C-alpha positions as CSV (number, residue, x, y, z in Angstrom):
1,M,8.8,49.8,94.1
2,Q,8.6,47.7,90.9
3,R,10.9,44.9,90.5
4,S,9.1,42.6,88.0
5,G,8.1,44.3,85.2
6,I,4.4,43.1,86.1
7,E,3.5,44.8,89.1
8,F,1.3,48.2,89.1
9,H,2.9,51.3,90.5
10,R,-0.3,51.8,92.6
11,P,-1.8,48.6,92.8
12,I,-4.7,49.4,95.6
13,L,-6.0,52.3,93.8
14,F,-5.9,50.7,90.7
15,W,-8.0,47.6,91.6
16,V,-10.1,49.8,93.9
17,S,-10.6,51.9,90.5
18,T,-11.2,48.8,88.6
19,A,-13.6,47.5,90.6
20,A,-15.9,51.0,90.9
21,L,-15.3,50.9,86.7
22,V,-17.2,47.3,86.8
23,A,-20.0,48.2,89.5
24,G,-20.4,51.4,87.0
25,V,-21.2,49.1,84.0
26,L,-23.5,46.6,85.9
27,A,-25.6,49.5,87.4
28,H,-26.7,49.9,83.8
29,I,-27.8,46.3,83.6
30,P,-31.2,46.2,85.2
31,M,-32.6,48.9,83.0
32,Y,-31.3,46.5,80.4
33,T,-33.2,43.5,81.8
34,M,-36.1,45.4,82.2
35,A,-36.7,45.8,78.6
36,A,-36.3,42.0,78.0
37,P,-40.3,41.7,77.1
38,M,-39.9,44.1,74.6
39,H,-36.9,41.9,73.0
40,Y,-34.6,44.6,74.6
41,R,-35.9,47.8,72.8
42,M,-34.7,50.6,75.1
43,V,-35.2,53.6,72.5
44,G,-37.1,56.5,74.3
45,M,-36.5,55.0,78.0
46,E,-35.7,57.6,80.5
47,V,-32.1,57.2,82.0
48,D,-32.9,56.4,85.5
49,T,-30.7,57.5,88.7
50,M,-28.9,54.1,89.0
51,M,-27.6,54.5,85.4
52,M,-26.5,58.1,86.5
53,V,-24.6,56.7,89.2
54,G,-22.8,54.2,87.1
55,M,-21.7,56.9,84.9
56,F,-19.7,58.6,87.6
57,L,-18.5,55.3,89.0
58,I,-17.3,54.9,85.4
59,L,-15.6,58.0,85.2
60,G,-14.1,57.7,88.5
61,G,-12.9,54.4,88.1
62,M,-11.4,55.0,84.8
63,A,-9.4,58.1,86.1
64,G,-8.3,56.2,89.4
65,A,-7.4,53.4,87.3
66,I,-5.2,55.0,85.2
67,Y,-3.5,56.8,88.0
68,G,-2.8,53.7,89.6
69,L,-1.0,52.6,86.3
70,M,0.9,55.6,85.8
71,P,4.5,55.8,86.6
72,P,6.9,58.2,88.5
73,K,7.0,61.9,87.2
74,R,10.8,61.3,86.3
75,Q,9.5,58.4,84.2
76,L,7.2,60.5,82.2
77,L,9.8,62.9,81.8
78,A,12.0,60.0,80.3
79,A,14.4,60.5,82.8
80,I,16.7,57.9,83.0
81,R,18.2,56.6,86.5
82,H,20.6,54.1,86.5
83,E,19.9,51.6,89.0
84,D,22.0,49.0,87.6
85,A,24.8,48.9,84.9
86,P,23.2,48.8,81.5
87,F,23.6,45.8,79.6
88,S,23.8,44.2,75.7
89,L,20.4,43.2,74.3
90,V,22.7,40.7,71.7
91,T,22.0,37.5,73.8
92,A,18.6,38.3,73.9
93,D,18.2,38.8,70.1
94,H,20.2,35.2,69.8
95,A,18.2,33.2,72.8
96,P,16.3,30.4,71.5
97,L,12.4,30.6,72.0
98,T,10.9,29.3,75.2
99,R,7.8,28.6,76.9
100,A,7.7,32.0,78.2
101,H,7.8,33.3,74.7
102,W,5.1,31.2,73.7
103,K,2.8,32.1,76.7
104,L,3.4,36.0,75.8
105,F,2.6,35.0,72.3
106,A,-0.7,33.1,73.4
107,V,-1.6,36.4,75.8
108,L,-1.2,38.9,72.8
109,M,-2.9,36.8,70.7
110,V,-6.0,36.7,73.1
111,A,-5.7,40.5,73.2
112,L,-5.5,40.7,69.2
113,I,-8.6,38.6,69.1
114,V,-10.5,40.7,71.5
115,D,-9.3,44.1,69.9
116,I,-10.5,42.7,66.3
117,M,-13.6,41.8,67.6
118,K,-14.8,45.6,68.6
119,P,-14.9,46.7,65.0
120,A,-15.9,43.5,63.6
121,T,-19.2,43.7,65.8
122,L,-20.0,47.2,63.8
123,G,-21.3,45.0,60.5
124,F,-23.5,42.7,62.9
125,V,-24.7,45.5,65.2
126,V,-26.1,48.2,62.5
127,P,-29.2,46.3,61.3
128,G,-30.9,45.8,64.5
129,M,-29.7,49.2,65.9
130,S,-31.4,51.0,62.5
131,D,-34.5,49.2,63.2
132,E,-34.9,50.0,67.1
133,Y,-33.6,53.8,66.7
134,G,-36.1,54.1,63.4
135,I,-33.0,55.4,61.2
136,S,-31.8,55.0,57.8
137,R,-28.8,52.5,57.0
138,Q,-27.2,55.5,55.5
139,T,-27.5,57.2,59.1
140,A,-26.4,54.3,61.2
141,S,-23.2,54.0,58.7
142,L,-22.2,57.4,61.0
143,L,-21.5,54.5,63.5
144,A,-18.8,53.2,61.4
145,L,-17.4,56.6,60.8
146,S,-17.2,57.7,64.4
147,A,-15.4,54.0,65.2
148,L,-13.0,54.6,62.3
149,S,-11.8,58.4,63.6
150,G,-11.8,56.8,67.1
151,T,-9.1,54.1,65.9
152,A,-7.2,57.1,63.6
153,I,-6.7,59.0,67.0
154,G,-6.3,56.2,69.5
155,S,-3.6,54.7,67.4
156,V,-1.4,57.4,67.9
157,L,-2.0,58.5,71.4
158,W,-1.9,55.3,72.4
159,G,1.5,55.0,70.9
160,M,2.9,58.1,72.7
161,I,1.3,56.5,76.1
162,A,3.6,53.4,75.3
163,D,6.4,55.3,74.7
164,A,6.0,57.4,77.7
165,M,4.2,54.7,80.3
166,G,5.1,51.5,78.9
167,R,3.6,48.9,76.6
168,R,2.0,47.0,79.2
169,C,0.2,50.2,80.6
170,G,-0.8,51.1,77.4
171,I,-2.5,47.3,76.7
172,L,-4.0,48.0,80.1
173,I,-5.7,51.0,79.7
174,S,-7.3,49.8,76.1
175,S,-8.8,46.8,78.4
176,L,-10.3,49.5,81.0
177,M,-12.0,51.2,78.2
178,F,-13.3,48.0,76.6
179,V,-14.8,47.7,80.1
180,G,-16.3,51.2,80.5
181,T,-17.7,51.3,76.8
182,S,-19.7,48.0,77.3
183,I,-22.4,50.6,78.2
184,C,-23.2,51.1,74.6
185,G,-25.2,48.3,75.2
186,A,-27.6,50.5,77.3
187,M,-27.8,53.4,75.5
188,P,-31.2,54.5,74.6
189,S,-30.1,57.0,72.0
190,F,-28.5,56.8,68.7
191,E,-26.2,59.5,69.5
192,W,-24.9,58.5,72.6
193,N,-24.0,55.1,70.8
194,L,-21.7,57.5,68.7
195,F,-19.9,58.7,71.3
196,M,-19.7,55.6,73.0
197,C,-18.6,54.0,69.9
198,F,-15.9,56.4,69.5
199,L,-14.3,56.0,72.3
200,M,-14.6,52.3,72.1
201,G,-12.4,52.7,68.5
202,A,-10.4,54.8,70.2
203,S,-9.1,52.2,72.8
204,A,-9.6,49.4,69.9
205,G,-7.1,51.2,67.7
206,G,-4.5,52.0,70.6
207,L,-4.1,48.3,71.3
208,L,-3.0,46.7,68.1
209,P,0.2,48.7,67.4
210,I,1.3,48.0,71.3
211,A,0.7,44.7,71.0
212,F,2.9,44.2,68.0
213,T,6.0,46.6,69.7
214,L,5.5,44.3,72.8
215,M,5.9,41.2,70.7
216,A,8.9,43.0,68.8
217,E,10.7,44.0,71.6
218,T,10.8,40.5,73.7
219,V,11.2,37.6,71.1
220,P,14.8,36.8,69.6
221,A,15.4,38.6,66.4
222,G,15.3,35.1,64.3
223,H,11.8,34.6,65.1
224,R,10.6,38.2,65.5
225,G,9.4,38.2,62.0
226,W,7.2,35.4,61.4
227,M,5.7,35.6,64.9
228,L,4.5,39.3,64.1
229,V,3.2,38.4,61.0
230,A,1.4,35.0,62.6
231,L,0.0,37.2,65.3
232,G,-1.6,39.9,62.8
233,G,-2.7,37.0,60.4
234,I,-4.3,34.8,63.0
235,G,-5.5,37.4,65.2
236,T,-7.2,39.4,62.6
237,T,-8.7,36.2,61.3
238,A,-10.0,34.9,64.3
239,G,-11.3,38.2,65.7
240,Y,-13.8,38.4,63.1
241,L,-14.8,34.7,63.2
242,V,-15.4,35.1,67.3
243,A,-17.6,38.5,66.6
244,S,-19.8,36.4,63.8
245,L,-20.1,33.3,66.0
246,C,-21.0,35.6,69.3
247,A,-23.7,37.5,66.8
248,A,-25.1,34.3,65.9
249,W,-25.7,32.9,69.2
250,L,-26.5,35.9,71.2
251,E,-28.2,38.5,68.9
252,P,-31.3,36.7,68.0
253,E,-31.9,36.0,71.6
254,Y,-31.0,39.4,73.6
255,S,-30.8,41.6,70.6
256,W,-27.8,43.6,69.1
257,R,-27.2,45.3,72.7
258,M,-25.6,42.0,74.1
259,L,-22.8,42.3,71.5
260,W,-21.7,45.5,73.1
261,F,-22.2,44.3,76.5
262,L,-19.5,41.4,75.5
263,N,-16.8,44.0,76.1
264,L,-17.3,43.6,80.1
265,P,-16.0,40.2,80.3
266,T,-13.4,40.4,77.5
267,G,-12.2,43.5,79.2
268,L,-11.9,41.9,82.6
269,A,-10.3,38.9,80.7
270,L,-7.3,40.7,79.6
271,I,-6.9,42.5,83.2
272,A,-6.9,39.0,84.4
273,L,-4.1,37.8,82.1
274,N,-1.9,41.0,83.1
275,R,0.2,38.4,85.2
276,F,1.5,36.8,82.0
277,L,2.3,40.1,80.1
278,P,5.8,41.7,81.5
279,E,6.7,44.8,80.3
280,S,9.1,45.0,77.6
281,P,12.9,44.4,78.8
282,R,13.9,47.4,76.0
283,F,11.7,49.6,77.4
284,L,12.6,49.1,81.3
285,M,16.3,49.2,80.2
286,H,14.8,52.7,78.5
287,I,13.9,54.3,81.6
288,G,16.9,53.1,83.6
289,R,15.0,50.2,85.5
290,N,17.8,47.7,84.6
291,Q,17.2,45.6,87.5
292,E,13.9,44.7,86.3
293,A,14.7,44.4,82.6
294,R,17.5,41.8,84.1
295,Q,14.4,39.9,85.6
296,V,12.2,39.7,83.0
297,L,15.2,38.6,80.6
298,A,15.8,36.0,82.9
299,S,11.8,35.0,82.9
300,Y,12.7,34.3,79.2
301,G,15.9,32.3,79.9
302,V,18.4,35.1,78.7
303,E,21.7,35.7,80.6
304,V,22.5,39.2,80.0
305,V,26.1,40.4,79.1
306,D,27.9,44.0,79.4
307,A,26.6,46.8,77.1
308,D,28.0,48.2,73.9
309,P,28.4,52.0,74.5
310,A,26.6,52.7,70.9
311,Q,23.9,50.8,71.7
312,V,23.3,52.7,75.1
313,A,23.9,55.9,73.4
314,A,21.3,54.8,70.8
315,V,18.3,53.8,73.4
316,A,19.2,57.1,75.3
317,A,18.3,59.3,72.1
318,S,15.4,62.0,72.2
319,G,11.7,60.5,71.1
320,G,8.2,62.1,70.6
321,L,5.8,62.4,67.7
322,R,7.7,65.3,66.3
323,A,11.2,63.2,65.8
324,L,9.1,61.2,63.3
325,L,8.5,64.2,61.4
326,R,12.3,65.3,61.3
327,K,15.2,63.7,59.9
328,P,16.2,60.6,59.8
329,F,12.6,59.7,60.0
330,V,10.6,61.8,58.1
331,A,10.9,60.4,54.7
332,L,10.3,56.6,56.1
333,T,7.2,57.8,58.1
334,G,5.9,59.5,54.5
335,A,6.4,56.2,52.9
336,L,4.7,54.0,55.3
337,V,1.8,56.6,56.5
338,M,1.0,56.7,52.5
339,C,0.7,53.0,52.2
340,G,-1.4,53.0,55.3
341,L,-3.6,55.5,53.7
342,S,-3.7,53.3,50.7
343,W,-4.6,50.5,52.3
344,G,-7.2,52.0,54.1
345,L,-8.6,53.1,50.6
346,V,-8.8,49.7,49.2
347,N,-9.8,48.1,52.3
348,F,-12.7,50.7,53.8
349,G,-13.6,51.7,50.4
350,F,-12.8,49.7,47.2
351,L,-13.8,46.4,49.2
352,L,-16.9,47.7,50.9
353,W,-18.7,49.0,47.8
354,L,-17.4,45.8,46.0
355,P,-20.4,44.1,46.6
356,S,-23.2,46.6,45.2
357,N,-20.9,47.4,42.3
358,L,-20.8,43.9,41.4
359,R,-24.4,43.4,41.3
360,A,-24.6,46.8,39.4
361,M,-22.9,45.1,36.8
362,H,-25.3,42.1,36.2
363,L,-22.5,39.4,37.0
364,T,-23.2,35.8,36.0
365,G,-23.6,33.9,39.2
366,S,-24.6,35.3,42.9
367,P,-22.3,38.5,44.0
368,D,-22.7,37.3,47.2
369,G,-21.6,33.9,46.8
370,L,-18.7,35.0,44.9
371,L,-17.3,36.9,47.4
372,A,-18.0,34.0,50.0
373,K,-15.9,31.7,48.1
374,A,-13.4,34.3,47.2
375,A,-12.7,35.2,50.6
376,F,-12.3,31.1,51.9
377,L,-9.9,30.9,48.8
378,A,-7.6,33.8,50.1
379,L,-7.0,32.7,53.7
380,P,-3.9,30.4,52.6
381,G,-2.5,33.6,51.8
382,V,-1.9,34.5,55.3
383,L,0.5,31.3,55.2
384,L,2.6,32.8,52.3
385,V,2.8,36.3,53.8
386,T,4.6,34.8,56.9
387,W,6.8,32.4,55.2
388,L,7.9,35.5,52.6
389,Y,8.2,37.8,55.5
390,H,10.6,35.3,57.5
391,R,12.4,33.6,55.0
392,W,12.9,35.8,52.0
393,S,12.8,39.4,53.0
394,T,10.4,42.1,55.0
395,F,10.9,45.0,52.9
396,K,10.7,43.3,49.5
397,S,7.9,40.9,50.6
398,L,5.8,44.3,51.7
399,V,6.5,46.0,48.4
400,L,5.6,42.8,46.5
401,F,2.1,42.8,48.3
402,V,1.5,46.6,47.7
403,L,2.3,46.0,43.9
404,I,0.0,43.1,43.5
405,T,-2.7,45.3,44.9
406,A,-2.4,47.7,42.7
407,A,-2.0,45.4,39.7
408,T,-5.0,43.4,40.8
409,L,-7.1,47.1,41.0
410,F,-5.5,48.0,37.5
411,G,-7.0,44.5,36.3
412,F,-10.7,45.6,37.8
413,F,-10.3,48.8,35.8
414,L,-9.7,47.0,32.7
415,L,-12.5,44.4,33.4
416,G,-15.0,47.2,34.4
417,K,-14.1,49.6,31.2
418,S,-14.5,46.6,29.0
419,G,-17.9,45.8,30.2
420,A,-17.4,42.3,31.2
421,T,-19.5,40.1,33.1
422,S,-17.9,37.1,34.0
423,G,-18.2,36.2,37.5
424,L,-15.2,34.0,37.2
425,A,-12.9,36.8,36.2
426,F,-14.1,39.1,38.8
427,G,-14.0,36.2,41.3
428,A,-10.5,35.4,40.5
429,L,-9.4,39.1,40.8
430,T,-11.4,39.3,44.3
431,V,-9.2,36.5,45.5
432,V,-6.0,38.0,44.6
433,L,-7.1,41.2,46.3
434,L,-8.5,40.0,49.3
435,A,-4.8,37.7,49.9
436,S,-2.7,41.0,49.1
437,V,-5.0,43.3,51.0
438,S,-4.6,40.8,54.0
439,G,-1.0,40.5,53.4
440,V,-0.1,44.2,53.2
441,I,-1.8,44.9,56.5
442,A,-0.2,41.6,58.2
443,M,3.0,42.9,57.2
444,L,2.9,46.8,57.9
445,I,2.5,47.7,61.6
446,P,4.7,44.4,62.3
447,Y,7.3,46.3,59.9
448,A,6.8,49.7,61.6
449,T,7.4,48.2,65.0
450,E,10.8,47.1,63.9
451,I,11.9,49.5,61.8
452,Y,11.8,52.6,64.6
453,P,14.0,52.9,67.5
454,L,12.9,52.1,70.9
455,Q,12.3,55.8,71.8
456,V,9.6,56.0,69.3
457,R,8.4,52.5,68.5
458,G,5.4,53.1,70.2
459,T,4.4,56.4,68.6
460,G,5.3,55.4,65.0
461,S,4.2,52.2,65.0
462,G,0.8,54.1,66.5
463,L,0.7,56.7,63.8
464,V,1.3,54.1,60.9
465,A,-1.7,52.2,62.1
466,G,-3.7,55.4,62.7
467,S,-3.2,56.0,59.0
468,S,-4.7,52.8,57.6
469,K,-7.7,54.0,59.7
470,L,-7.3,57.4,58.5
471,G,-7.4,55.8,54.9
472,G,-11.0,54.4,55.8
473,V,-12.3,57.9,57.1
474,A,-11.5,59.1,53.9
475,A,-13.1,56.1,52.0
476,A,-16.1,57.2,54.1
477,G,-16.2,60.4,52.8
478,L,-15.5,59.9,49.4
479,G,-17.9,57.0,49.2
480,I,-20.6,59.7,50.6
481,L,-19.3,62.1,47.7
482,G,-20.0,59.2,45.1
483,M,-16.6,58.2,44.4
484,F,-16.9,54.3,44.8
485,S,-20.0,53.9,43.0
486,S,-17.8,53.8,39.7
487,L,-15.9,50.3,40.0
488,P,-13.5,51.3,36.8
489,M,-12.6,54.5,38.2
490,S,-12.2,54.0,42.0
491,A,-10.1,51.0,41.0
492,L,-7.7,53.3,39.0
493,L,-7.6,56.0,41.6
494,V,-6.8,53.7,44.4
495,A,-4.4,51.8,42.2
496,G,-2.5,55.2,41.7
497,A,-2.3,55.6,45.4
498,L,-0.6,52.3,46.1
499,V,1.8,53.0,43.4
500,L,2.9,55.9,45.2
501,S,3.2,54.2,48.3
502,V,5.5,51.4,46.5
503,I,7.7,54.2,45.0
504,L,8.0,56.1,48.5
505,L,8.8,52.5,50.3
506,A,11.4,51.5,47.8
507,L,13.2,54.5,48.0
508,R,13.4,54.6,52.1
509,G,12.6,51.0,53.3
510,V,15.2,49.0,55.1
511,E,15.6,45.2,55.4
512,T,14.7,44.0,58.8
513,R,14.8,40.4,58.7
514,G,17.2,38.6,61.3
515,R,18.2,41.9,62.5
516,G,18.7,42.9,66.1
517,L,16.0,46.0,66.9
518,E,19.1,47.9,67.6
519,E,20.7,47.4,64.2
520,I,17.9,48.9,62.3
521,A,16.5,52.0,62.7
522,P,18.0,54.7,60.8
523,G,20.2,57.4,62.5
524,T,21.2,55.1,65.4
525,P,24.4,54.9,66.1
526,A,24.3,51.3,66.0
527,Q,22.8,51.1,62.7
528,A,25.3,53.2,61.0
529,T,28.1,51.2,62.3
530,A,26.2,48.2,60.8
531,G,25.8,50.2,57.7
532,T,29.4,51.3,57.1
533,A,30.3,47.1,57.8
534,E,27.9,46.0,55.3
535,G,29.5,48.8,52.9
């Protein structure tokens, strides 16, 4: 029986299965090294016996490791078994930051950097993959579509896993899948890469919202906002930076395939860091493992006090995906999902097509140089977002940045319709757009982790994160239909979607800054009491 919040339910099975998983991946390496004289070109090579054995080891190891993590059936059924009297989390919300909090922040930062590296690597493998498999760039773009579809599905699925099996368990399953999908680097055909990339995308999409959920449920309320936004902003930037550095360092010598094999060491690194990743004390309390929750809180320097009956009632409420589509969550869920979809259309649609559209408009100066400068100038926006979210308002900051994004796109529409060719004007708009788009996604998922109650927090944040990737899938489809080939019309259409999301957010948004998580969620007794007091 677990007593620390960091032990596995079946540790021997987990570690033996993980070893089998790693052995299965290593069984693919000899075929890769045999291709070294051909600069690691493996297209057309036959899958040998060792690779087939490796695939079976990966499947068996993955299944065994996940079963080793799986909690007892009574926990999966959300049956609360009170080992100890429930307690209040007020002291945890008002506690100071400790070394343990910073350690958790650092581990989750590493996890987020590794997570962001996966989709970021796509852009670096497509050229080499297209050349080796002899396919067009358009066909190779199916890889991105497959990965985005995986992230959209994985975000929702992993959120449900986190609510049923635990936040830490969801992160570890993602790490195991990172290890298993590293064999993308040994796939001799493009079709196998599509399938493996879908699985990799699912694991990457699942880790992101769970990392935010674990952070939100652990850090004190007064520091929650800025730490969540900083985690997202720094993790995203560093993830893309590490991916580009690895590509520049490894790809010329070991081909694009080595970038996929990096999933092996990075996934193992996350598994090795599990000792510094305690389960969420709120989740432990929710499933009745109160003694473990007390010990985890003690490691953060928190002394617990007797529970408030209203808080216990709120925690014991029902959860599940259906709960998000019923009152009191349905309107709020619709607003956040619409915001995520709109962001996906901007990031994976308008911005993706912006370089080619600017070239077609024959701007003064180099479009590539213009975009590189704009991206660099937009970086300080992360600091502004963090400050506003922490010091001003979580809800108003999100609405403000969505509005700025919509207004900037309307500016692109006006410039495009006027036939302007000024690189300076388009460059200024691009700086604002990159800063505002980064700000929206840096706040959207943290806000979702704060706004939902514990029993649906993983599912809710996963659904919102998945909607941003679903917007990317929609953008890919619209791009194929030619919608983004016209800069002014695409800018106007996406701006309209953003305005709709702003209206929905303005009607249903709730302030979360400085408030305990149990006070925020709509429909809970604690939130209702707080609302009455404020009125």
